[in-house]
C-alpha positions in Angstrom: 0.0 0.1 0.0 2.9 2.3 0.8 4.4 1.6 -2.8 0.9 2.4 -4.2 0.8 5.8 -2.3 4.2 6.6 -3.4 3.3 5.9 -7.1 0.1 7.9 -6.7 1.9 10.9 -5.3 4.1 11.0 -8.3 1.3 11.2 -10.8 -0.2 14.4 -12.2 -4.1 14.8 -11.8 -4.4 14.0 -15.5 -2.3 11.0 -15.4 -4.1 9.8 -12.2 -7.5 10.3 -14.1 -6.1 8.1 -17.2 -4.7 5.4 -14.9 -7.9 5.4 -12.9 -10.1 5.0 -16.1 -7.7 2.1 -17.1 -7.9 0.3 -13.9 -11.7 0.7 -13.7 -11.9 -1.0 -17.1 -9.7 -3.8 -15.9 -11.9 -4.4 -12.7 -9.7 -2.9 -10.1 -12.5 -0.7 -8.8 -10.9 0.2 -5.4 -7.6 1.2 -7.0 -9.2 3.1 -9.7 -11.5 5.1 -7.1 -8.4 6.3 -5.4 -6.8 7.5 -8.4 -9.9 9.2 -9.5 -10.4 10.9 -6.2 -7.0 12.4 -6.5 -7.7 13.8 -10.0 -11.3 15.0 -8.7 -9.7 16.9 -5.7 -7.4 18.5 -8.1 -10.5 19.9 -9.9 -10.7 17.7 -13.1 -14.3 17.8 -14.2 -14.3 14.2 -15.7 -12.8 12.9 -12.5 -15.5 14.7 -10.4 -18.1 13.0 -12.5 -16.6 9.7 -12.3 -16.1 9.9 -8.5 -19.7 11.1 -8.3 -20.8 7.8 -10.2 -18.8 5.6 -8.0 -20.5 7.0 -4.9 -23.9 6.7 -6.6 -23.5 3.2 -7.7 -21.2 2.0 -4.8 -18.4 1.0 -7.1 -15.1 0.8 -5.3 -16.5 2.8 -2.3 -19.5 2.4 -0.1 -22.6 4.0 -1.8 -23.4 7.6 -0.7 -26.0 9.4 -2.6 -25.2 12.8 -0.8 -21.6 12.5 -1.9 -22.5 11.2 -5.3 -24.8 14.1 -6.0 -22.2 16.6 -4.5 -19.4 15.5 -7.0 -21.7 15.1 -9.9 -22.9 18.8 -9.4 -19.2 20.0 -9.0 -18.6 18.4 -12.5 -21.7 19.8 -14.0 -20.9 23.3 -12.6 -17.5 23.0 -14.2 -19.1 22.3 -17.5 -18.8 18.5 -18.0 -21.8 17.8 -20.3 -22.3 14.2 -19.1 -22.4 15.4 -15.5 -25.1 18.0 -16.5 -27.2 15.4 -18.2 -27.0 13.0 -15.3 -27.7 15.9 -12.7 -30.8 16.8 -14.6 -32.0 13.1 -14.4 -31.1 13.2 -10.7 -33.1 16.3 -10.1 -36.1 14.6 -11.8 -35.8 11.7 -9.3 -35.7 14.2 -6.3 -32.1 13.5 -5.8 -30.6 16.9 -6.8 -28.3 19.0 -4.7 -29.8 19.9 -1.3 -32.3 16.9 -1.2 -32.6 15.1 2.0 -31.9 11.6 0.7 -30.5 8.7 2.7 -26.9 8.2 1.8 -27.0 4.5 1.0 -28.6 2.2 -1.6 -28.1 0.0 -4.4 -27.2 0.8 -8.0 -28.0 4.1 -9.6 -31.9 4.8 -9.2 -32.1 1.5 -7.4 -33.8 2.8 -4.3 -37.1 4.9 -4.3 -37.0 8.4 -2.8 -39.7 10.2 -1.2 -38.3 13.5 -2.5 -40.4 15.5 -5.0 -39.0 16.1 -8.5 -37.0 19.5 -8.8 -38.3 20.3 -12.3 -36.7 23.8 -12.5 -33.4 22.6 -11.6 -33.7 19.6 -13.8 -34.6 21.9 -16.7 -31.7 24.1 -16.2 -29.1 21.4 -16.2 -30.9 19.5 -19.0 -30.8 22.6 -21.1 -27.1 23.2 -20.6 -26.4 19.6 -21.6 -28.8 19.6 -24.6 -27.3 22.9 -26.0 -23.9 21.4 -25.6 -25.1 18.4 -27.9 -25.8 15.7 -25.2 -28.4 13.4 -26.7 -29.2 12.3 -23.0 -29.6 16.0 -21.9 -31.9 16.5 -25.1 -34.0 13.5 -24.0 -34.5 14.9 -20.4 -35.2 18.4 -21.6 -37.7 17.1 -24.2 -39.5 15.1 -21.3 -39.7 18.2 -19.0 -41.1 20.4 -21.8 -43.7 18.0 -22.9 -44.7 16.3 -19.7 -43.5 18.4 -16.9 -45.3 21.2 -14.9 -47.6 23.4 -17.0 -45.5 26.5 -16.4 -42.4 24.8 -17.8 -44.2 23.1 -20.9 -43.5 24.1 -24.6 -44.6 21.2 -26.6 -43.1 22.3 -29.9 -39.8 22.9 -28.4 -39.8 19.6 -26.5 -40.8 17.7 -29.7 -37.7 19.2 -31.4 -35.5 18.1 -28.6 -36.7 14.6 -28.7 -36.1 14.5 -32.4 -32.5 15.7 -32.0 -32.0 13.2 -29.2 -33.4 10.4 -31.3 -31.0 11.4 -34.1 -28.2 11.0 -31.6 -29.5 7.4 -31.1 -30.2 8.0 -27.4 -32.8 5.3 -26.5 -34.8 7.7 -24.2 -34.8 10.1 -26.9 -36.0 7.5 -29.5 -38.7 6.4 -27.2 -39.8 10.0 -26.6 -39.8 10.9 -30.3 -41.9 7.7 -31.0 -44.3 9.0 -28.6 -44.4 12.3 -30.4 -44.9 10.6 -33.7 -47.8 8.4 -32.2 -49.9 11.4 -31.8 -50.8 11.1 -35.6 -50.2 7.9 -37.4 -52.4 8.4 -40.3 -49.4 9.0 -42.5 -47.8 5.5 -43.4 -44.2 7.1 -43.4 -44.7 8.6 -40.0 -46.0 5.3 -38.6 -42.8 3.6 -40.2 -40.6 6.1 -38.6 -42.2 5.7 -35.3 -41.8 1.9 -35.3 -38.2 2.3 -36.4 -37.3 4.5 -33.3 -39.4 2.1 -30.9 -37.8 -0.9 -32.0 -34.4 0.6 -31.8 -34.9 1.7 -28.2 -36.2 -1.7 -27.4 -33.2 -3.3 -28.9 -31.2 -1.2 -26.5 -32.9 -2.5 -23.6 -35.1 0.4 -22.5 -37.9 -1.3 -20.5 -40.6 1.1 -21.4 -39.8 0.7 -25.1 -39.6 -3.1 -24.8 -43.0 -3.2 -23.2 -44.5 -0.8 -25.9 -42.9 -2.7 -28.7 -44.4 -5.7 -27.3 -47.7 -4.4 -27.5 -47.2 -3.4 -31.1 -45.9 -7.1 -31.9 -48.9 -8.6 -30.0 -51.4 -6.5 -31.9 -49.7 -6.4 -35.2 -49.9 -2.7 -35.5 -47.9 -1.7 -38.6 -45.8 -4.9 -38.3 -46.5 -8.6 -38.8 -48.2 -9.9 -35.7 -45.6 -12.0 -33.7 -46.8 -13.2 -30.1 -43.6 -15.0 -29.5 -41.5 -12.0 -30.1 -44.1 -9.8 -28.0 -43.8 -12.4 -25.1 -40.1 -12.0 -25.2 -40.2 -8.1 -25.0 -42.6 -8.5 -22.1 -40.2 -10.9 -20.3 -37.2 -8.6 -20.9 -39.1 -5.4 -19.6 -40.5 -7.4 -16.7 -37.2 -8.6 -15.6 -36.2 -4.9 -15.6 -39.0 -4.1 -13.1 -41.5 -2.7 -15.7 -44.8 -3.1 -13.8 -47.0 -3.1 -16.9 -44.7 -5.5 -18.6 -44.8 -7.9 -15.7 -48.6 -8.0 -15.9 -48.4 -8.7 -19.6 -45.7 -11.3 -19.3 -47.8 -12.9 -16.4 -50.9 -13.0 -18.6 -48.9 -14.5 -21.6 -47.7 -17.3 -19.2 -51.1 -17.8 -18.0 -52.8 -18.1 -21.4 -49.9 -19.6 -23.4 -49.8 -16.5 -25.7 -46.5 -16.7 -27.7 -45.0 -18.9 -25.0 -45.5 -22.2 -23.3 -48.2 -21.8 -20.7 -47.0 -21.9 -17.1 -49.8 -21.1 -14.6 -47.7 -21.0 -11.5 -45.0 -18.7 -13.0 -47.8 -16.5 -14.5 -49.6 -16.1 -11.4 -46.3 -15.0 -9.7 -45.5 -12.3 -12.2 -49.1 -11.0 -12.1 -48.9 -10.9 -8.4 -45.7 -8.9 -8.5 -47.2 -6.5 -10.8 -50.4 -6.3 -8.8 -48.4 -5.6 -5.5 -46.4 -2.9 -7.4 -49.7 -1.2 -8.1 -50.9 -2.5 -11.4 -54.7 -2.5 -11.2 -55.1 -4.6 -14.4 -52.8 -7.2 -12.9 -54.7 -7.2 -9.6 -58.0 -7.7 -11.5 -56.6 -10.6 -13.4 -55.4 -12.3 -10.2 -58.8 -11.8 -8.7 -60.4 -13.2 -11.8 -58.1 -16.3 -11.6 -59.3 -17.0 -8.1 -62.9 -16.2 -8.7 -63.1 -18.7 -11.7 -60.9 -21.4 -10.1 -59.5 -24.0 -12.4 -58.1 -27.3 -11.2 -59.1 -26.2 -7.7 -62.5 -24.7 -6.7 -62.9 -20.9 -6.8 -61.6 -19.0 -3.7 -63.9 -16.1 -3.5 -62.2 -14.6 -0.4 -58.9 -14.4 -2.1 -60.6 -13.1 -5.3 -62.2 -10.3 -3.3 -58.9 -9.2 -1.8 -57.4 -8.6 -5.3 -60.6 -7.1 -6.8 -60.5 -4.7 -3.8 -57.0 -3.7 -4.5 -57.8 -3.2 -8.2 -61.1 -1.4 -7.4 -59.2 1.0 -5.1 -57.3 2.0 -8.1 -60.5 2.7 -10.0 -60.4 -0.4 -12.1 -64.0 -0.5 -13.3 -64.2 -4.3 -14.1 -62.7 -5.1 -10.7 -65.3 -2.8 -8.9 -68.0 -4.4 -10.7 -66.7 -7.9 -10.0 -66.3 -7.1 -6.2 -69.8 -5.6 -6.3 -71.2 -8.8 -7.5 -69.4 -10.8 -4.8 -71.0 -8.4 -2.2 -74.3 -8.9 -3.8 -74.2 -12.7 -3.6 -72.1 -12.9 -0.5 -69.4 -15.0 -2.1 -66.3 -14.8 -0.1 -67.5 -11.4 1.6 -70.4 -10.4 3.7 -73.5 -10.1 1.8 -74.1 -6.3 1.5 -76.2 -4.7 -1.2 -75.3 -1.0 0.0 -71.6 -1.9 -0.6 -72.5 -3.6 -3.8 -74.3 -0.3 -5.0 -71.3 1.8 -3.9 -69.0 -0.5 -6.1 -71.4 -0.5 -9.0 -71.2 3.3 -8.9 -67.5 3.4 -8.9 -67.6 1.1 -12.1 -70.3 3.1 -13.7 -68.5 6.3 -13.1 -65.4 4.7 -14.9 -67.6 3.9 -17.9 -68.8 0.4 -17.2 -72.3 0.4 -18.9 -73.3 -2.9 -17.4 -72.7 -1.6 -14.0 -75.1 1.2 -14.8 -77.8 -1.3 -15.0 -76.6 -3.3 -12.1 -76.8 -0.1 -10.0 -80.0 0.9 -11.3 -81.6 -2.5 -10.4 -80.2 -2.1 -6.8 -81.4 1.5 -6.5 -85.0 0.3 -7.6 -84.8 -2.0 -4.7 -83.8 0.7 -2.2 -80.2 0.3 -2.0 -77.6 2.9 -2.3 -78.0 6.6 -1.3 -79.9 9.6 -2.9 -76.8 10.9 -4.6 -76.3 7.5 -6.2 -79.8 7.6 -7.4 -79.5 11.1 -8.7 -76.2 10.4 -10.4 -77.4 7.2 -12.0 -80.5 8.7 -13.3 -78.4 11.5 -14.9 -76.1 8.7 -16.7 -79.2 7.1 -18.0 -80.7 10.2 -19.2 -77.7 11.5 -21.0 -77.1 8.1 -22.7 -80.9 7.8 -23.6 -80.7 11.2 -25.2 -77.8 10.0 -27.3 -79.8 7.0 -28.6 -78.8 4.4 -26.2 -81.9 2.0 -26.0 -80.7 0.3 -22.7 -80.3 3.7 -21.2 -83.7 4.7 -22.5 -85.1 1.8 -20.7 -83.4 2.5 -17.4 -84.3 6.0 -17.5 -88.0 5.2 -18.2 -87.9 2.9 -15.0 -86.3 5.7 -13.1 -89.2 8.0 -14.2 -91.6 5.2 -13.5 -90.4 4.5 -10.0 -89.2 8.0 -9.0 -85.5 7.1 -8.7 -83.3 10.1 -8.7 -86.1 12.2 -10.1 -89.8 12.8 -9.3 -92.1 10.2 -10.6 -93.4 11.0 -14.0 -95.5 8.2 -15.7 -96.3 10.0 -18.9 -92.5 10.5 -19.5 -91.7 7.2 -18.4 -94.0 5.6 -20.9 -92.6 7.8 -23.6 -89.0 6.5 -22.9 -90.1 2.9 -22.3 -91.9 3.0 -25.9 -88.7 4.2 -27.5 -86.7 1.3 -25.8 -89.3 -1.3 -26.6 -88.1 -1.5 -30.1 -84.9 -3.1 -28.9 -85.0 -4.0 -25.4 -86.8 -6.9 -24.1 -87.3 -5.5 -20.5 -88.7 -2.4 -22.0 -91.4 -4.4 -24.0 -92.5 -6.0 -20.7 -92.6 -2.6 -18.7 -94.3 -0.8 -21.6 -96.8 -3.6 -21.9 -97.5 -3.4 -18.1 -98.0 0.3 -18.4 -100.6 -0.1 -21.1 -102.5 -2.8 -19.2 -102.4 -0.5 -16.0 -103.0 2.7 -17.8 -100.1 4.3 -16.3 -98.8 7.4 -18.2 -100.9 6.4 -21.3 -104.5 5.5 -22.1 -105.2 2.0 -21.0 -105.1 -0.6 -23.8 -105.1 -4.1 -22.3 -105.0 -5.7 -25.8 -101.8 -3.9 -27.0 -100.2 -4.3 -23.5 -100.7 -8.2 -23.8 -99.0 -8.1 -27.4 -95.9 -6.2 -25.9 -95.7 -8.6 -23.0 -96.0 -11.6 -25.3 -93.0 -10.3 -27.3 -90.9 -10.3 -24.2 -92.3 -13.6 -23.0 -91.5 -15.2 -26.5 -87.8 -14.6 -26.1 -87.6 -15.9 -22.6 -88.2 -13.1 -20.2 -89.4 -14.7 -16.9 -91.5 -11.9 -15.7 -93.2 -11.5 -19.0 -93.9 -15.3 -19.1 -95.7 -15.2 -15.9 -97.8 -12.0 -16.4 -98.7 -13.4 -19.9 -99.7 -16.8 -18.4 -101.9 -15.0 -15.9 -103.6 -12.9 -18.6 -104.2 -16.1 -20.6 -105.8 -17.9 -17.5 -108.3 -14.9 -17.2 -108.7 -14.1 -20.7 -107.6 -10.4 -20.1 -106.6 -8.5 -23.2 -107.3 -11.7 -25.4 -108.4 -15.1 -25.6 -108.2 -17.7 -22.6 -105.7 -20.4 -23.3 -105.2 -22.5 -19.9 -102.9 -25.0 -21.8 -100.6 -22.2 -23.2 -100.6 -20.6 -19.7 -99.5 -23.8 -18.0 -96.6 -24.1 -20.5 -95.5 -20.5 -19.7 -95.8 -21.0 -15.9 -93.7 -24.3 -16.2 -91.0 -22.4 -18.1 -90.8 -19.7 -15.5 -91.0 -22.2 -12.6 -88.1 -24.2 -14.2 -86.1 -21.0 -14.2 -86.7 -20.4 -10.5 -89.8 -18.1 -10.5 -91.4 -18.9 -7.0 -94.8 -17.5 -8.0 -94.8 -19.5 -11.2 -94.0 -22.7 -9.1 -97.2 -22.1 -7.1 -99.2 -21.5 -10.1 -98.1 -24.7 -11.7 -99.1 -26.5 -8.5 -102.5 -24.7 -8.5 -103.2 -25.6 -12.2 -102.5 -29.4 -11.6 -104.5 -29.2 -8.6 -107.7 -28.9 -10.4 -110.2 -26.2 -11.4 -108.6 -25.3 -14.7 -108.8 -26.5 -18.3 -105.9 -28.9 -18.0 -105.7 -32.5 -16.6 -105.4 -32.9 -12.9 -102.3 -34.4 -11.5 -102.2 -33.7 -7.7 -98.8 -35.7 -7.3 -97.3 -33.0 -9.5 -99.2 -30.4 -7.8 -97.8 -31.3 -4.5 -94.2 -31.4 -6.0 -94.6 -27.7 -7.2 -96.2 -26.6 -4.0 -93.3 -28.0 -2.1 -90.9 -26.3 -4.4 -92.5 -23.0 -3.8 -92.9 -23.7 -0.1 -89.4 -24.3 0.5 -88.6 -20.8 -1.0 -91.0 -19.0 1.3 -94.2 -18.8 -0.8 -96.9 -18.5 2.1 -99.8 -19.8 -0.1 -97.6 -22.7 -1.3 -96.9 -23.5 2.4 -100.6 -23.5 3.3 -101.5 -25.7 0.2 -98.7 -28.1 0.9 -100.2 -28.3 4.4 -103.5 -29.2 3.0 -102.2 -31.9 0.7 -100.1 -33.5 3.4 -103.0 -33.4 6.0 -105.7 -34.8 3.5 -103.3 -37.2 1.5 -104.3 -35.4 -1.8 -101.0 -36.1 -3.5 -100.6 -39.6 -2.3 -98.8 -38.7 1.0 -100.2 -38.4 4.4 -98.1 -36.6 7.0 -99.9 -34.6 9.7 -96.9 -33.4 11.6 -95.3 -32.0 8.4 -98.6 -30.5 7.6 -98.6 -28.6 10.7 -95.2 -27.4 10.3 -95.8 -25.9 6.8 -99.2 -24.5 8.0 -97.5 -22.8 11.0 -95.1 -21.3 8.5 -97.8 -19.8 6.5 -99.5 -18.4 9.7 -96.3 -16.9 10.8 -96.1 -15.0 7.5 -99.6 -13.5 8.3 -101.7 -15.6 6.0 -105.1 -15.5 7.7 -106.6 -18.3 5.6 -104.1 -20.6 7.2 -105.2 -20.1 10.6 -108.4 -22.1 9.9 -106.5 -24.9 8.4 -104.2 -25.1 11.5 -107.1 -25.0 13.9 -108.6 -28.0 12.0 -105.6 -30.2 12.2 -105.7 -33.0 14.8 -104.0 -32.2 18.0 -100.5 -33.7 18.4 -100.6 -36.5 21.0 -99.2 -35.6 24.6 -96.2 -37.7 24.5 -95.6 -37.2 28.3 -99.1 -38.5 29.2 -98.7 -41.4 26.8 -95.4 -42.4 28.5 -97.0 -42.0 32.0 -99.6 -44.4 30.9 -97.1 -47.0 29.8 -94.8 -47.7 32.5 -92.9 -49.8 30.3 -92.2 -47.1 27.8 -91.6 -44.6 30.5 -88.8 -46.9 31.9 -87.4 -47.2 28.4 -88.2 -50.8 28.0 
């Protein structure tokens, strides 16, 4: 070491710089730092810059951002162009002179800082470097002028600096200029130039360029579609820490797009992107758990990831989480929370969520502001010709959701929507039958309801069947009514289940079948229909369907009474009293003793 110090003392600052550069290239980073430090202390700008880089990157010396920035600033002040460009970048990362940044960390920009960007200082140093011909400085200045604070922006000048930087083959400049050209790609020559700069920036390993070029390759925009090449771009960018690329690479692995499918690794990359804040990745992870695969769905895990994405205003995740709350899958059943989440999705432009929210609001969930806001969405979309929105706006008017009830206007909007929306056909038919907002016309109303019933709308099938039973608005047709009730019952409509039971029970123009009647009464009773509970009790008490069970008859009749059905009270009173088991046991000593 003494010999080294002796040799060092005999070198001029310029010679120390040259030897330091050479030793650095040969891998002797500690020896190189000692030589570079001597030249830097002598005031050589290049040495000052190199010492600053050593501190920033922890090469040959413990890392220190404070010392690194100080030496880079000295070099920049002394006119070293590379230092000026680097200092501009440091200022953009909140690491300029005077910033309170911890003095340790990994490689350059390897650790996040909580400091705010200093755009003014960055612009000053970037301009000095740019005017001196630095392509890196030109790229930084282009960024500030096009994407920085409003007071510093000058789009036209920023575009020119990006173009100069791209001409100097700076990857950041090429990416920036590609984005400038992307504003208008109607000219094929412009598109070709854009792709040239973007591909070159990607070839140089710039993560964002790799990600964007991967998107171009995946979609075949101006180039031959190549999913394998796209996947490779995503992979390279993902490994460099690009969050969106991690999501796309994970998705490619999950789906086998351009690469052999690997569900485990794909989910790992999606999780990484999601934890880094990528809402789309979080939504995809949630979707994976919600759908399941080889294993059953895990709705609790899905809800956690949907929540993360929804908090970042991901509309699809907000609606998906709303559906989980609506059904109680993996989360508490909470229709008000579902309404809140549907509102988030709707505000973000999810038209399906508009309908979901509207349906919940009609059932009394959500708050008044939700009602008003939703009605406004429907009204605006309806005015632009959206028939689904016209239907929903009509329902809002008919039910007074977010607006004063107005049957006349409701009927007008529902009539417009009826030309293309099944639900609107049913609603408009009902308004004609009831004479709400329009002159009553039962015959025309039945025709509209029939249209909706014929394409499978359950409520319309039930109402049309009821009209066919009574002959309201047209001919009686009990057989056709039974067919419609059976269709609705098969799809879970409880009222239709009861109706099928009643029709097979007798008194209608269809053959009796009391065993079938009892089957449907039971189905409706189990779903809480009070009249079905009463009828099932009668059938079981009187052996009408081929089964006699007084105790079960009593239980079903009691349920009907508990729901307030007055008719069932007489049935309950008429049932034989249950035997007194205690008295029976006392009268039979052997039984009382358990013999």
